N, C-alpha and C positions, 0 to 999 in steps of 0.2 A: 503727289505729283498731280496736276491736275489732268481731268479726264479729255481724251482728245474725242475729235469729232467723231469718229469710226467707233470708238466707246459709248459716245451718246447715240448713235442711231442703235447700235444693239440692245441698248437697256429700253430704249422707245419699243423696239419691236416686241422685246419680251414683254412688256406693258401692255401692248396691245393686242397680243399672243394669249396673255392670261384673261385680257377681258373677253376675248372670244371663244377660249377652248379651256381654261381654267389652270390646266396642266401645260407645262411648258418645257420640251427637250430640246436638245440641239438641233437634231433633225427636224424640228417646226420651224426653228430661227433658220435653217440653212434653205429649206422649201420656200420660206416668206420673204427672205431677203434675195435669194438667188445666188448665193456664196456657198463655196464647198466645204462638206463636212470638215477638211482639216482647218480650214479658214476659222469657220464657226469654234471649233474645237480649241484652237489657240485664243481666239478673242474671248470664249468663256472661261477659261483657263486665268487670263490677266483680271477679267471681271472679279473673278472669285478671289484670286492673290489680293486685289485692292480694296475687297471690303464691299463689294456692290451686292453679290449674289452669293448664293451657296448652293451646292449640287448634292443631291442624296445620295445612295446606293445603287438606285434604280436609275438615275440620271434626270429626275426633276429637278428644275430651275427654281429658285425661291428668290426672292429678294432680301436684300437686310434692311433694316429702314434706312441707311443711308443711300443702299441702292434704290429703294422704291422712291423716295423723296426726290431724287434727283431724275428717275425716269416719270415723275409726274409732270417736273417742272418743264422737261424738253415735251411731253404730250400737251401740256398746256401750250405753250409757244407756238408748236404746229398749230394748233388748233385753230387758236386765236388768229393768230397769222393769217391761217387760210380764208378764216371768215370774212378777215378785214379784207384782203385781195379778191374776192369774190364780189364784197359788198362796194368794192371800187369797179367792178365790172370785169374782171380777170377770168376767164375761162377756169373753170373748177380744175381740169387736168393741171393745167401752167400755175394755178393758184397752189396748188398741193406741192406741187413742185419747187416752185420757188418757197414757199414756207419751209419745206424741210432743208434749202439751202441757207438760208437767212437764221433760223431758228437757233444755230448754233454756234452764229457769229455776233448777234445784235447785243448790244449791251443791256444792262439788268434797269437801266437808267429809261431807255428809250422804249423797252419792252413793258416795264412798268406804266409809262405815261400811253401808251397805245390799250395796253391792259384797263386803266382807267378809264379812258373811251369805251371802250368795250364794256364794262361794268354799268355804265350810265345808260346802254341802249344807244348809243350814237352811232354803231357798229350795226 
């Protein structure tokens, strides 16, 4: 079953928190995303059941290979799209918000074309 936008948002948040803090627990995600603990707990359970993450006995969340690959892809989309919009003169806050919306729906073909432009330092 394909990952929904909300699942992608959780994976991206876990990825960002891991970069910032190293260890990530549900409470960290709740605080980062501004969601209730029960909502986060349910989402974590779904991500675990779908094979994106594991949760150890003390609540530390780790990516599976599939989860890390997916989270990196989402984060890369967000980063490159944000840079593109900022380069086009969009206010940084708006650029970040728009990138967050678009990253979940943009086609692979379109994103890869943007990425090639970015890789050639045209952005």
